[in-house]
mmCIF file of the N, C-alpha and C atoms, coordinates in Angstrom:
data_MODEL
# 
_entry.id   MODEL 
# 
loop_
_atom_site.group_PDB 
_atom_site.id 
_atom_site.type_symbol 
_atom_site.label_atom_id 
_atom_site.label_alt_id 
_atom_site.label_comp_id 
_atom_site.label_asym_id 
_atom_site.label_entity_id 
_atom_site.label_seq_id 
_atom_site.pdbx_PDB_ins_code 
_atom_site.Cartn_x 
_atom_site.Cartn_y 
_atom_site.Cartn_z 
_atom_site.occupancy 
_atom_site.B_iso_or_equiv 
_atom_site.pdbx_formal_charge 
_atom_site.auth_seq_id 
_atom_site.auth_comp_id 
_atom_site.auth_asym_id 
_atom_site.auth_atom_id 
_atom_site.pdbx_PDB_model_num 
ATOM 1   N N  . MET A 1 1  ? -128.070 -23.661 59.598 1.00 0.00 ? 1  MET A N  1 
ATOM 2   C CA . MET A 1 1  ? -129.332 -23.884 58.849 1.00 0.00 ? 1  MET A CA 1 
ATOM 3   C C  . MET A 1 1  ? -129.116 -23.748 57.415 1.00 0.00 ? 1  MET A C  1 
ATOM 4   N N  . SER A 1 2  ? -129.700 -24.674 56.632 1.00 0.00 ? 2  SER A N  1 
ATOM 5   C CA . SER A 1 2  ? -129.477 -24.635 55.241 1.00 0.00 ? 2  SER A CA 1 
ATOM 6   C C  . SER A 1 2  ? -130.407 -23.668 54.528 1.00 0.00 ? 2  SER A C  1 
ATOM 7   N N  . ASP A 1 3  ? -130.202 -23.321 53.295 1.00 0.00 ? 3  ASP A N  1 
ATOM 8   C CA . ASP A 1 3  ? -131.007 -22.310 52.553 1.00 0.00 ? 3  ASP A CA 1 
ATOM 9   C C  . ASP A 1 3  ? -132.454 -22.870 52.385 1.00 0.00 ? 3  ASP A C  1 
ATOM 10  N N  . GLU A 1 4  ? -132.582 -24.186 52.244 1.00 0.00 ? 4  GLU A N  1 
ATOM 11  C CA . GLU A 1 4  ? -133.906 -24.812 52.178 1.00 0.00 ? 4  GLU A CA 1 
ATOM 12  C C  . GLU A 1 4  ? -134.763 -24.577 53.396 1.00 0.00 ? 4  GLU A C  1 
ATOM 13  N N  . GLU A 1 5  ? -134.056 -24.781 54.583 1.00 0.00 ? 5  GLU A N  1 
ATOM 14  C CA . GLU A 1 5  ? -134.813 -24.600 55.822 1.00 0.00 ? 5  GLU A CA 1 
ATOM 15  C C  . GLU A 1 5  ? -135.232 -23.099 56.048 1.00 0.00 ? 5  GLU A C  1 
ATOM 16  N N  . GLU A 1 6  ? -134.369 -22.212 55.580 1.00 0.00 ? 6  GLU A N  1 
ATOM 17  C CA . GLU A 1 6  ? -134.699 -20.767 55.742 1.00 0.00 ? 6  GLU A CA 1 
ATOM 18  C C  . GLU A 1 6  ? -135.906 -20.437 54.883 1.00 0.00 ? 6  GLU A C  1 
ATOM 19  N N  . ASP A 1 7  ? -136.057 -21.083 53.757 1.00 0.00 ? 7  ASP A N  1 
ATOM 20  C CA . ASP A 1 7  ? -137.116 -20.766 52.789 1.00 0.00 ? 7  ASP A CA 1 
ATOM 21  C C  . ASP A 1 7  ? -138.466 -21.324 53.244 1.00 0.00 ? 7  ASP A C  1 
ATOM 22  N N  . GLU A 1 8  ? -138.462 -22.207 54.151 1.00 0.00 ? 8  GLU A N  1 
ATOM 23  C CA . GLU A 1 8  ? -139.668 -22.826 54.581 1.00 0.00 ? 8  GLU A CA 1 
ATOM 24  C C  . GLU A 1 8  ? -140.459 -21.805 55.344 1.00 0.00 ? 8  GLU A C  1 
ATOM 25  N N  . GLU A 1 9  ? -141.661 -21.749 55.183 1.00 0.00 ? 9  GLU A N  1 
ATOM 26  C CA . GLU A 1 9  ? -142.564 -20.832 55.890 1.00 0.00 ? 9  GLU A CA 1 
ATOM 27  C C  . GLU A 1 9  ? -143.125 -21.510 57.214 1.00 0.00 ? 9  GLU A C  1 
ATOM 28  N N  . VAL A 1 10 ? -143.312 -20.699 58.205 1.00 0.00 ? 10 VAL A N  1 
ATOM 29  C CA . VAL A 1 10 ? -143.898 -21.233 59.408 1.00 0.00 ? 10 VAL A CA 1 
ATOM 30  C C  . VAL A 1 10 ? -145.365 -21.443 59.109 1.00 0.00 ? 10 VAL A C  1 
ATOM 31  N N  . PRO A 1 11 ? -145.916 -22.587 59.427 1.00 0.00 ? 11 PRO A N  1 
ATOM 32  C CA . PRO A 1 11 ? -147.339 -22.888 59.069 1.00 0.00 ? 11 PRO A CA 1 
ATOM 33  C C  . PRO A 1 11 ? -148.248 -21.805 59.748 1.00 0.00 ? 11 PRO A C  1 
ATOM 34  N N  . ALA A 1 12 ? -149.181 -21.406 58.920 1.00 0.00 ? 12 ALA A N  1 
ATOM 35  C CA . ALA A 1 12 ? -150.163 -20.382 59.408 1.00 0.00 ? 12 ALA A CA 1 
ATOM 36  C C  . ALA A 1 12 ? -151.177 -21.077 60.393 1.00 0.00 ? 12 ALA A C  1 
ATOM 37  N N  . VAL A 1 13 ? -151.581 -20.317 61.353 1.00 0.00 ? 13 VAL A N  1 
ATOM 38  C CA . VAL A 1 13 ? -152.567 -20.786 62.254 1.00 0.00 ? 13 VAL A CA 1 
ATOM 39  C C  . VAL A 1 13 ? -153.927 -20.808 61.557 1.00 0.00 ? 13 VAL A C  1 
ATOM 40  N N  . ALA A 1 14 ? -154.638 -21.842 61.613 1.00 0.00 ? 14 ALA A N  1 
ATOM 41  C CA . ALA A 1 14 ? -155.968 -21.917 61.024 1.00 0.00 ? 14 ALA A CA 1 
ATOM 42  C C  . ALA A 1 14 ? -156.813 -20.781 61.439 1.00 0.00 ? 14 ALA A C  1 
ATOM 43  N N  . PHE A 1 15 ? -157.586 -20.203 60.486 1.00 0.00 ? 15 PHE A N  1 
ATOM 44  C CA . PHE A 1 15 ? -158.324 -19.058 60.672 1.00 0.00 ? 15 PHE A CA 1 
ATOM 45  C C  . PHE A 1 15 ? -159.159 -19.149 61.920 1.00 0.00 ? 15 PHE A C  1 
ATOM 46  N N  . GLU A 1 16 ? -159.917 -20.288 62.047 1.00 0.00 ? 16 GLU A N  1 
ATOM 47  C CA . GLU A 1 16 ? -160.816 -20.337 63.240 1.00 0.00 ? 16 GLU A CA 1 
ATOM 48  C C  . GLU A 1 16 ? -160.088 -20.521 64.580 1.00 0.00 ? 16 GLU A C  1 
ATOM 49  N N  . ARG A 1 17 ? -158.789 -20.747 64.537 1.00 0.00 ? 17 ARG A N  1 
ATOM 50  C CA . ARG A 1 17 ? -158.050 -20.867 65.802 1.00 0.00 ? 17 ARG A CA 1 
ATOM 51  C C  . ARG A 1 17 ? -157.203 -19.629 66.099 1.00 0.00 ? 17 ARG A C  1 
ATOM 52  N N  . ASP A 1 18 ? -157.258 -18.638 65.251 1.00 0.00 ? 18 ASP A N  1 
ATOM 53  C CA . ASP A 1 18 ? -156.612 -17.394 65.578 1.00 0.00 ? 18 ASP A CA 1 
ATOM 54  C C  . ASP A 1 18 ? -157.204 -16.745 66.749 1.00 0.00 ? 18 ASP A C  1 
ATOM 55  N N  . GLU A 1 19 ? -156.375 -16.306 67.666 1.00 0.00 ? 19 GLU A N  1 
ATOM 56  C CA . GLU A 1 19 ? -156.892 -15.827 68.885 1.00 0.00 ? 19 GLU A CA 1 
ATOM 57  C C  . GLU A 1 19 ? -157.837 -14.616 68.752 1.00 0.00 ? 19 GLU A C  1 
ATOM 58  N N  . ARG A 1 20 ? -157.591 -13.817 67.713 1.00 0.00 ? 20 ARG A N  1 
ATOM 59  C CA . ARG A 1 20 ? -158.428 -12.726 67.500 1.00 0.00 ? 20 ARG A CA 1 
ATOM 60  C C  . ARG A 1 20 ? -159.903 -13.140 67.005 1.00 0.00 ? 20 ARG A C  1 
ATOM 61  N N  . VAL A 1 21 ? -159.888 -14.254 66.247 1.00 0.00 ? 21 VAL A N  1 
ATOM 62  C CA . VAL A 1 21 ? -161.164 -14.751 65.749 1.00 0.00 ? 21 VAL A CA 1 
ATOM 63  C C  . VAL A 1 21 ? -161.926 -15.467 66.907 1.00 0.00 ? 21 VAL A C  1 
ATOM 64  N N  . VAL A 1 22 ? -161.174 -16.130 67.775 1.00 0.00 ? 22 VAL A N  1 
ATOM 65  C CA . VAL A 1 22 ? -161.760 -16.763 68.993 1.00 0.00 ? 22 VAL A CA 1 
ATOM 66  C C  . VAL A 1 22 ? -162.405 -15.720 69.843 1.00 0.00 ? 22 VAL A C  1 
ATOM 67  N N  . TYR A 1 23 ? -161.717 -14.592 70.005 1.00 0.00 ? 23 TYR A N  1 
ATOM 68  C CA . TYR A 1 23 ? -162.228 -13.411 70.808 1.00 0.00 ? 23 TYR A CA 1 
ATOM 69  C C  . TYR A 1 23 ? -163.564 -12.972 70.197 1.00 0.00 ? 23 TYR A C  1 
ATOM 70  N N  . LEU A 1 24 ? -163.519 -12.780 68.803 1.00 0.00 ? 24 LEU A N  1 
ATOM 71  C CA . LEU A 1 24 ? -164.743 -12.338 68.125 1.00 0.00 ? 24 LEU A CA 1 
ATOM 72  C C  . LEU A 1 24 ? -165.848 -13.356 68.393 1.00 0.00 ? 24 LEU A C  1 
ATOM 73  N N  . GLU A 1 25 ? -165.530 -14.615 68.265 1.00 0.00 ? 25 GLU A N  1 
ATOM 74  C CA . GLU A 1 25 ? -166.585 -15.677 68.504 1.00 0.00 ? 25 GLU A CA 1 
ATOM 75  C C  . GLU A 1 25 ? -167.209 -15.505 69.839 1.00 0.00 ? 25 GLU A C  1 
ATOM 76  N N  . ARG A 1 26 ? -166.443 -15.301 70.893 1.00 0.00 ? 26 ARG A N  1 
ATOM 77  C CA . ARG A 1 26 ? -166.955 -15.164 72.177 1.00 0.00 ? 26 ARG A CA 1 
ATOM 78  C C  . ARG A 1 26 ? -167.930 -13.912 72.313 1.00 0.00 ? 26 ARG A C  1 
ATOM 79  N N  . ARG A 1 27 ? -167.456 -12.779 71.826 1.00 0.00 ? 27 ARG A N  1 
ATOM 80  C CA . ARG A 1 27 ? -168.237 -11.536 71.905 1.00 0.00 ? 27 ARG A CA 1 
ATOM 81  C C  . ARG A 1 27 ? -169.532 -11.619 71.015 1.00 0.00 ? 27 ARG A C  1 
ATOM 82  N N  . VAL A 1 28 ? -169.394 -12.190 69.807 1.00 0.00 ? 28 VAL A N  1 
ATOM 83  C CA . VAL A 1 28 ? -170.582 -12.219 68.858 1.00 0.00 ? 28 VAL A CA 1 
ATOM 84  C C  . VAL A 1 28 ? -171.591 -13.218 69.443 1.00 0.00 ? 28 VAL A C  1 
ATOM 85  N N  . SER A 1 29 ? -171.128 -14.379 69.940 1.00 0.00 ? 29 SER A N  1 
ATOM 86  C CA . SER A 1 29 ? -172.055 -15.374 70.561 1.00 0.00 ? 29 SER A CA 1 
ATOM 87  C C  . SER A 1 29 ? -172.792 -14.753 71.754 1.00 0.00 ? 29 SER A C  1 
ATOM 88  N N  . LEU A 1 30 ? -172.116 -14.031 72.532 1.00 0.00 ? 30 LEU A N  1 
ATOM 89  C CA . LEU A 1 30 ? -172.740 -13.431 73.669 1.00 0.00 ? 30 LEU A CA 1 
ATOM 90  C C  . LEU A 1 30 ? -173.762 -12.312 73.239 1.00 0.00 ? 30 LEU A C  1 
ATOM 91  N N  . CYS A 1 31 ? -173.264 -11.365 72.414 1.00 0.00 ? 31 CYS A N  1 
ATOM 92  C CA . CYS A 1 31 ? -174.076 -10.252 72.028 1.00 0.00 ? 31 CYS A CA 1 
ATOM 93  C C  . CYS A 1 31 ? -175.291 -10.668 71.115 1.00 0.00 ? 31 CYS A C  1 
ATOM 94  N N  . LEU A 1 32 ? -175.141 -11.610 70.257 1.00 0.00 ? 32 LEU A N  1 
ATOM 95  C CA . LEU A 1 32 ? -176.206 -11.946 69.248 1.00 0.00 ? 32 LEU A CA 1 
ATOM 96  C C  . LEU A 1 32 ? -177.017 -13.187 69.864 1.00 0.00 ? 32 LEU A C  1 
ATOM 97  N N  . ARG A 1 33 ? -176.524 -13.753 70.994 1.00 0.00 ? 33 ARG A N  1 
ATOM 98  C CA . ARG A 1 33 ? -177.123 -14.962 71.611 1.00 0.00 ? 33 ARG A CA 1 
ATOM 99  C C  . ARG A 1 33 ? -177.290 -16.111 70.554 1.00 0.00 ? 33 ARG A C  1 
ATOM 100 N N  . VAL A 1 34 ? -176.209 -16.437 69.944 1.00 0.00 ? 34 VAL A N  1 
ATOM 101 C CA . VAL A 1 34 ? -176.208 -17.563 68.978 1.00 0.00 ? 34 VAL A CA 1 
ATOM 102 C C  . VAL A 1 34 ? -175.367 -18.708 69.509 1.00 0.00 ? 34 VAL A C  1 
ATOM 103 N N  . ARG A 1 35 ? -175.649 -19.901 69.024 1.00 0.00 ? 35 ARG A N  1 
ATOM 104 C CA . ARG A 1 35 ? -174.875 -21.072 69.481 1.00 0.00 ? 35 ARG A CA 1 
ATOM 105 C C  . ARG A 1 35 ? -173.655 -21.298 68.734 1.00 0.00 ? 35 ARG A C  1 
ATOM 106 N N  . ALA A 1 36 ? -172.785 -22.155 69.202 1.00 0.00 ? 36 ALA A N  1 
ATOM 107 C CA . ALA A 1 36 ? -171.490 -22.410 68.576 1.00 0.00 ? 36 ALA A CA 1 
ATOM 108 C C  . ALA A 1 36 ? -171.582 -22.907 67.158 1.00 0.00 ? 36 ALA A C  1 
ATOM 109 N N  . ASP A 1 37 ? -172.659 -23.635 66.841 1.00 0.00 ? 37 ASP A N  1 
ATOM 110 C CA . ASP A 1 37 ? -172.859 -24.196 65.444 1.00 0.00 ? 37 ASP A CA 1 
ATOM 111 C C  . ASP A 1 37 ? -173.087 -23.012 64.491 1.00 0.00 ? 37 ASP A C  1 
ATOM 112 N N  . SER A 1 38 ? -173.732 -21.980 64.892 1.00 0.00 ? 38 SER A N  1 
ATOM 113 C CA . SER A 1 38 ? -173.913 -20.771 63.963 1.00 0.00 ? 38 SER A CA 1 
ATOM 114 C C  . SER A 1 38 ? -172.621 -20.168 63.680 1.00 0.00 ? 38 SER A C  1 
ATOM 115 N N  . TRP A 1 39 ? -171.734 -19.957 64.711 1.00 0.00 ? 39 TRP A N  1 
ATOM 116 C CA . TRP A 1 39 ? -170.439 -19.397 64.449 1.00 0.00 ? 39 TRP A CA 1 
ATOM 117 C C  . TRP A 1 39 ? -169.561 -20.365 63.560 1.00 0.00 ? 39 TRP A C  1 
ATOM 118 N N  . SER A 1 40 ? -169.696 -21.697 63.807 1.00 0.00 ? 40 SER A N  1 
ATOM 119 C CA . SER A 1 40 ? -168.932 -22.663 62.966 1.00 0.00 ? 40 SER A CA 1 
ATOM 120 C C  . SER A 1 40 ? -169.257 -22.444 61.574 1.00 0.00 ? 40 SER A C  1 
ATOM 121 N N  . LYS A 1 41 ? -170.509 -22.333 61.202 1.00 0.00 ? 41 LYS A N  1 
ATOM 122 C CA . LYS A 1 41 ? -170.913 -22.200 59.842 1.00 0.00 ? 41 LYS A CA 1 
ATOM 123 C C  . LYS A 1 41 ? -170.396 -20.912 59.246 1.00 0.00 ? 41 LYS A C  1 
ATOM 124 N N  . PHE A 1 42 ? -170.464 -19.831 60.077 1.00 0.00 ? 42 PHE A N  1 
ATOM 125 C CA . PHE A 1 42 ? -169.977 -18.441 59.635 1.00 0.00 ? 42 PHE A CA 1 
ATOM 126 C C  . PHE A 1 42 ? -168.456 -18.528 59.394 1.00 0.00 ? 42 PHE A C  1 
ATOM 127 N N  . VAL A 1 43 ? -167.731 -19.093 60.260 1.00 0.00 ? 43 VAL A N  1 
ATOM 128 C CA . VAL A 1 43 ? -166.250 -19.036 60.195 1.00 0.00 ? 43 VAL A CA 1 
ATOM 129 C C  . VAL A 1 43 ? -165.645 -19.929 59.028 1.00 0.00 ? 43 VAL A C  1 
ATOM 130 N N  . VAL A 1 44 ? -166.379 -20.854 58.544 1.00 0.00 ? 44 VAL A N  1 
ATOM 131 C CA . VAL A 1 44 ? -165.809 -21.656 57.402 1.00 0.00 ? 44 VAL A CA 1 
ATOM 132 C C  . VAL A 1 44 ? -166.143 -21.113 56.078 1.00 0.00 ? 44 VAL A C  1 
ATOM 133 N N  . ASP A 1 45 ? -167.025 -20.091 56.034 1.00 0.00 ? 45 ASP A N  1 
ATOM 134 C CA . ASP A 1 45 ? -167.440 -19.456 54.763 1.00 0.00 ? 45 ASP A CA 1 
ATOM 135 C C  . ASP A 1 45 ? -166.303 -18.537 54.286 1.00 0.00 ? 45 ASP A C  1 
ATOM 136 N N  . GLU A 1 46 ? -165.915 -18.677 52.979 1.00 0.00 ? 46 GLU A N  1 
ATOM 137 C CA . GLU A 1 46 ? -164.811 -17.939 52.482 1.00 0.00 ? 46 GLU A CA 1 
ATOM 138 C C  . GLU A 1 46 ? -165.022 -16.407 52.442 1.00 0.00 ? 46 GLU A C  1 
ATOM 139 N N  . GLU A 1 47 ? -166.215 -16.055 52.182 1.00 0.00 ? 47 GLU A N  1 
ATOM 140 C CA . GLU A 1 47 ? -166.522 -14.582 52.131 1.00 0.00 ? 47 GLU A CA 1 
ATOM 141 C C  . GLU A 1 47 ? -166.457 -13.989 53.553 1.00 0.00 ? 47 GLU A C  1 
ATOM 142 N N  . SER A 1 48 ? -166.895 -14.757 54.534 1.00 0.00 ? 48 SER A N  1 
ATOM 143 C CA . SER A 1 48 ? -166.824 -14.257 55.976 1.00 0.00 ? 48 SER A CA 1 
ATOM 144 C C  . SER A 1 48 ? -165.334 -14.178 56.299 1.00 0.00 ? 48 SER A C  1 
ATOM 145 N N  . GLN A 1 49 ? -164.588 -15.125 56.014 1.00 0.00 ? 49 GLN A N  1 
ATOM 146 C CA . GLN A 1 49 ? -163.141 -15.154 56.334 1.00 0.00 ? 49 GLN A CA 1 
ATOM 147 C C  . GLN A 1 49 ? -162.505 -13.893 55.636 1.00 0.00 ? 49 GLN A C  1 
ATOM 148 N N  . ARG A 1 50 ? -162.861 -13.570 54.412 1.00 0.00 ? 50 ARG A N  1 
ATOM 149 C CA . ARG A 1 50 ? -162.287 -12.366 53.770 1.00 0.00 ? 50 ARG A CA 1 
ATOM 150 C C  . ARG A 1 50 ? -162.627 -11.118 54.502 1.00 0.00 ? 50 ARG A C  1 
ATOM 151 N N  . THR A 1 51 ? -163.903 -11.058 54.841 1.00 0.00 ? 51 THR A N  1 
ATOM 152 C CA . THR A 1 51 ? -164.397 -9.827  55.541 1.00 0.00 ? 51 THR A CA 1 
ATOM 153 C C  . THR A 1 51 ? -163.706 -9.611  56.889 1.00 0.00 ? 51 THR A C  1 
ATOM 154 N N  . VAL A 1 52 ? -163.679 -10.722 57.662 1.00 0.00 ? 52 VAL A N  1 
ATOM 155 C CA . VAL A 1 52 ? -162.977 -10.609 59.009 1.00 0.00 ? 52 VAL A CA 1 
ATOM 156 C C  . VAL A 1 52 ? -161.562 -10.358 58.882 1.00 0.00 ? 52 VAL A C  1 
ATOM 157 N N  . SER A 1 53 ? -160.799 -11.060 57.989 1.00 0.00 ? 53 SER A N  1 
ATOM 158 C CA . SER A 1 53 ? -159.391 -10.909 57.795 1.00 0.00 ? 53 SER A CA 1 
ATOM 159 C C  . SER A 1 53 ? -159.094 -9.519  57.369 1.00 0.00 ? 53 SER A C  1 
ATOM 160 N N  . ALA A 1 54 ? -159.854 -8.987  56.450 1.00 0.00 ? 54 ALA A N  1 
ATOM 161 C CA . ALA A 1 54 ? -159.620 -7.628  56.046 1.00 0.00 ? 54 ALA A CA 1 
ATOM 162 C C  . ALA A 1 54 ? -159.660 -6.600  57.178 1.00 0.00 ? 54 ALA A C  1 
ATOM 163 N N  . PHE A 1 55 ? -160.653 -6.848  58.068 1.00 0.00 ? 55 PHE A N  1 
ATOM 164 C CA . PHE A 1 55 ? -160.796 -5.984  59.188 1.00 0.00 ? 55 PHE A CA 1 
ATOM 165 C C  . PHE A 1 55 ? -159.561 -6.145  60.149 1.00 0.00 ? 55 PHE A C  1 
ATOM 166 N N  . LEU A 1 56 ? -159.200 -7.418  60.394 1.00 0.00 ? 56 LEU A N  1 
ATOM 167 C CA . LEU A 1 56 ? -158.147 -7.635  61.379 1.00 0.00 ? 56 LEU A CA 1 
ATOM 168 C C  . LEU A 1 56 ? -156.775 -7.143  60.882 1.00 0.00 ? 56 LEU A C  1 
ATOM 169 N N  . GLU A 1 57 ? -156.585 -7.251  59.537 1.00 0.00 ? 57 GLU A N  1 
ATOM 170 C CA . GLU A 1 57 ? -155.274 -6.951  59.015 1.00 0.00 ? 57 GLU A CA 1 
ATOM 171 C C  . GLU A 1 57 ? -155.092 -5.450  58.550 1.00 0.00 ? 57 GLU A C  1 
ATOM 172 N N  . ASP A 1 58 ? -156.095 -4.761  58.366 1.00 0.00 ? 58 ASP A N  1 
ATOM 173 C CA . ASP A 1 58 ? -156.022 -3.399  57.866 1.00 0.00 ? 58 ASP A CA 1 
ATOM 174 C C  . ASP A 1 58 ? -156.438 -2.445  58.912 1.00 0.00 ? 58 ASP A C  1 
ATOM 175 N N  . PRO A 1 59 ? -155.500 -1.678  59.547 1.00 0.00 ? 59 PRO A N  1 
ATOM 176 C CA . PRO A 1 59 ? -155.851 -0.740  60.606 1.00 0.00 ? 59 PRO A CA 1 
ATOM 177 C C  . PRO A 1 59 ? -156.729 0.392   60.133 1.00 0.00 ? 59 PRO A C  1 
ATOM 178 N N  . ALA A 1 60 ? -156.839 0.655   58.857 1.00 0.00 ? 60 ALA A N  1 
ATOM 179 C CA . ALA A 1 60 ? -157.764 1.662   58.321 1.00 0.00 ? 60 ALA A CA 1 
ATOM 180 C C  . ALA A 1 60 ? -159.185 1.259   58.441 1.00 0.00 ? 60 ALA A C  1 
ATOM 181 N N  . ARG A 1 61 ? -159.447 -0.003  58.501 1.00 0.00 ? 61 ARG A N  1 
ATOM 182 C CA . ARG A 1 61 ? -160.774 -0.482  58.669 1.00 0.00 ? 61 ARG A CA 1 
ATOM 183 C C  . ARG A 1 61 ? -161.233 -0.443  60.149 1.00 0.00 ? 61 ARG A C  1 
ATOM 184 N N  . ARG A 1 62 ? -162.062 0.422   60.474 1.00 0.00 ? 62 ARG A N  1 
ATOM 185 C CA . ARG A 1 62 ? -162.417 0.664   61.878 1.00 0.00 ? 62 ARG A CA 1 
ATOM 186 C C  . ARG A 1 62 ? -163.668 0.131   62.432 1.00 0.00 ? 62 ARG A C  1 
ATOM 187 N N  . VAL A 1 63 ? -164.487 -0.407  61.398 1.00 0.00 ? 63 VAL A N  1 
ATOM 188 C CA . VAL A 1 63 ? -165.788 -0.912  61.737 1.00 0.00 ? 63 VAL A CA 1 
ATOM 189 C C  . VAL A 1 63 ? -165.979 -2.346  61.199 1.00 0.00 ? 63 VAL A C  1 
ATOM 190 N N  . LEU A 1 64 ? -166.422 -3.190  62.006 1.00 0.00 ? 64 LEU A N  1 
ATOM 191 C CA . LEU A 1 64 ? -166.864 -4.587  61.539 1.00 0.00 ? 64 LEU A CA 1 
ATOM 192 C C  . LEU A 1 64 ? -168.139 -4.828  62.197 1.00 0.00 ? 64 LEU A C  1 
ATOM 193 N N  . VAL A 1 65 ? -169.271 -4.963  61.440 1.00 0.00 ? 65 VAL A N  1 
ATOM 194 C CA . VAL A 1 65 ? -170.616 -5.177  61.965 1.00 0.00 ? 65 VAL A CA 1 
ATOM 195 C C  . VAL A 1 65 ? -171.089 -6.580  61.808 1.00 0.00 ? 65 VAL A C  1 
ATOM 196 N N  . PHE A 1 66 ? -171.496 -7.258  62.910 1.00 0.00 ? 66 PHE A N  1 
ATOM 197 C CA . PHE A 1 66 ? -172.027 -8.585  62.831 1.00 0.00 ? 66 PHE A CA 1 
ATOM 198 C C  . PHE A 1 66 ? -173.500 -8.478  63.012 1.00 0.00 ? 66 PHE A C  1 
ATOM 199 N N  . HIS A 1 67 ? -174.321 -9.265  62.266 1.00 0.00 ? 67 HIS A N  1 
ATOM 200 C CA . HIS A 1 67 ? -175.736 -9.252  62.380 1.00 0.00 ? 67 HIS A CA 1 
ATOM 201 C C  . HIS A 1 67 ? -176.243 -10.601 61.996 1.00 0.00 ? 67 HIS A C  1 
ATOM 202 N N  . LEU A 1 68 ? -177.558 -10.788 62.349 1.00 0.00 ? 68 LEU A N  1 
ATOM 203 C CA . LEU A 1 68 ? -178.184 -12.169 61.975 1.00 0.00 ? 68 LEU A CA 1 
ATOM 204 C C  . LEU A 1 68 ? -179.017 -11.902 60.789 1.00 0.00 ? 68 LEU A C  1 
ATOM 205 N N  . LEU A 1 69 ? -178.976 -12.883 59.867 1.00 0.00 ? 69 LEU A N  1 
ATOM 206 C CA . LEU A 1 69 ? -179.863 -12.900 58.685 1.00 0.00 ? 69 LEU A CA 1 
ATOM 207 C C  . LEU A 1 69 ? -181.297 -13.457 59.126 1.00 0.00 ? 69 LEU A C  1 
ATOM 208 N N  . ALA A 1 70 ? -182.199 -13.338 58.285 1.00 0.00 ? 70 ALA A N  1 
ATOM 209 C CA . ALA A 1 70 ? -183.527 -13.912 58.530 1.00 0.00 ? 70 ALA A CA 1 
ATOM 210 C C  . ALA A 1 70 ? -183.475 -15.402 58.817 1.00 0.00 ? 70 ALA A C  1 
ATOM 211 N N  . SER A 1 71 ? -182.502 -16.086 58.186 1.00 0.00 ? 71 SER A N  1 
ATOM 212 C CA . SER A 1 71 ? -182.349 -17.489 58.319 1.00 0.00 ? 71 SER A CA 1 
ATOM 213 C C  . SER A 1 71 ? -181.724 -17.972 59.711 1.00 0.00 ? 71 SER A C  1 
ATOM 214 N N  . GLY A 1 72 ? -181.172 -16.927 60.403 1.00 0.00 ? 72 GLY A N  1 
ATOM 215 C CA . GLY A 1 72 ? -180.518 -17.149 61.701 1.00 0.00 ? 72 GLY A CA 1 
ATOM 216 C C  . GLY A 1 72 ? -179.024 -17.297 61.536 1.00 0.00 ? 72 GLY A C  1 
ATOM 217 N N  . ALA A 1 73 ? -178.526 -17.182 60.293 1.00 0.00 ? 73 ALA A N  1 
ATOM 218 C CA . ALA A 1 73 ? -177.081 -17.261 60.045 1.00 0.00 ? 73 ALA A CA 1 
ATOM 219 C C  . ALA A 1 73 ? -176.437 -15.946 60.413 1.00 0.00 ? 73 ALA A C  1 
ATOM 220 N N  . ILE A 1 74 ? -175.241 -15.955 60.820 1.00 0.00 ? 74 ILE A N  1 
ATOM 221 C CA . ILE A 1 74 ? -174.429 -14.790 61.127 1.00 0.00 ? 74 ILE A CA 1 
ATOM 222 C C  . ILE A 1 74 ? -173.759 -14.258 59.911 1.00 0.00 ? 74 ILE A C  1 
ATOM 223 N N  . ALA A 1 75 ? -173.805 -12.965 59.727 1.00 0.00 ? 75 ALA A N  1 
ATOM 224 C CA . ALA A 1 75 ? -173.146 -12.197 58.584 1.00 0.00 ? 75 ALA A CA 1 
ATOM 225 C C  . ALA A 1 75 ? -172.305 -11.123 59.157 1.00 0.00 ? 75 ALA A C  1 
ATOM 226 N N  . ALA A 1 76 ? -171.340 -10.618 58.424 1.00 0.00 ? 76 ALA A N  1 
ATOM 227 C CA . ALA A 1 76 ? -170.512 -9.564  58.820 1.00 0.00 ? 76 ALA A CA 1 
ATOM 228 C C  . ALA A 1 76 ? -170.284 -8.607  57.612 1.00 0.00 ? 76 ALA A C  1 
ATOM 229 N N  . SER A 1 77 ? -170.175 -7.355  57.900 1.00 0.00 ? 77 SER A N  1 
ATOM 230 C CA . SER A 1 77 ? -169.875 -6.377  56.895 1.00 0.00 ? 77 SER A CA 1 
ATOM 231 C C  . SER A 1 77 ? -168.983 -5.285  57.427 1.00 0.00 ? 77 SER A C  1 
ATOM 232 N N  . ASN A 1 78 ? -168.346 -4.477  56.627 1.00 0.00 ? 78 ASN A N  1 
ATOM 233 C CA . ASN A 1 78 ? -167.462 -3.498  57.006 1.00 0.00 ? 78 ASN A CA 1 
ATOM 234 C C  . ASN A 1 78 ? -168.135 -2.134  57.202 1.00 0.00 ? 78 ASN A C  1 
ATOM 235 N N  . ALA A 1 79 ? -169.498 -2.167  56.996 1.00 0.00 ? 79 ALA A N  1 
ATOM 236 C CA . ALA A 1 79 ? -170.242 -0.848  57.237 1.00 0.00 ? 79 ALA A CA 1 
ATOM 237 C C  . ALA A 1 79 ? -171.626 -1.232  57.598 1.00 0.00 ? 79 ALA A C  1 
ATOM 238 N N  . ALA A 1 80 ? -172.160 -0.419  58.465 1.00 0.00 ? 80 ALA A N  1 
ATOM 239 C CA . ALA A 1 80 ? -173.530 -0.657  58.986 1.00 0.00 ? 80 ALA A CA 1 
ATOM 240 C C  . ALA A 1 80 ? -174.537 -0.601  57.897 1.00 0.00 ? 80 ALA A C  1 
ATOM 241 N N  . ARG A 1 81 ? -174.330 0.243   56.906 1.00 0.00 ? 81 ARG A N  1 
ATOM 242 C CA . ARG A 1 81 ? -175.344 0.352   55.822 1.00 0.00 ? 81 ARG A CA 1 
ATOM 243 C C  . ARG A 1 81 ? -175.464 -0.825  55.001 1.00 0.00 ? 81 ARG A C  1 
ATOM 244 N N  . ASN A 1 82 ? -174.534 -1.819  55.040 1.00 0.00 ? 82 ASN A N  1 
ATOM 245 C CA . ASN A 1 82 ? -174.714 -2.999  54.300 1.00 0.00 ? 82 ASN A CA 1 
ATOM 246 C C  . ASN A 1 82 ? -175.447 -4.038  55.008 1.00 0.00 ? 82 ASN A C  1 
ATOM 247 N N  . CYS A 1 83 ? -175.877 -3.809  56.248 1.00 0.00 ? 83 CYS A N  1 
ATOM 248 C CA . CYS A 1 83 ? -176.586 -4.751  57.010 1.00 0.00 ? 83 CYS A CA 1 
ATOM 249 C C  . CYS A 1 83 ? -178.046 -4.943  56.683 1.00 0.00 ? 83 CYS A C  1 
ATOM 250 N N  . PHE A 1 84 ? -178.580 -3.946  56.107 1.00 0.00 ? 84 PHE A N  1 
ATOM 251 C CA . PHE A 1 84 ? -180.108 -3.940  55.963 1.00 0.00 ? 84 PHE A CA 1 
ATOM 252 C C  . PHE A 1 84 ? -180.561 -4.077  54.542 1.00 0.00 ? 84 PHE A C  1 
# 
């Protein structure tokens, strides 16, 4: 294998196809009774991706709270006090 081949990174799995995110989608959709299009809007939002990624990648973060906004959109935060 050449040095160039070793330097190439393995392509990252798209955020929405990460198996952990797919699991969250199933649980949130069931618990909040939302449709797939609500989750699709949530998962493409950069702030939502940062919040969920931070939770998934940092073992010190033990809480991730999903809730519905008045508009019907899904939101997530790292603490329950930020939900209201």
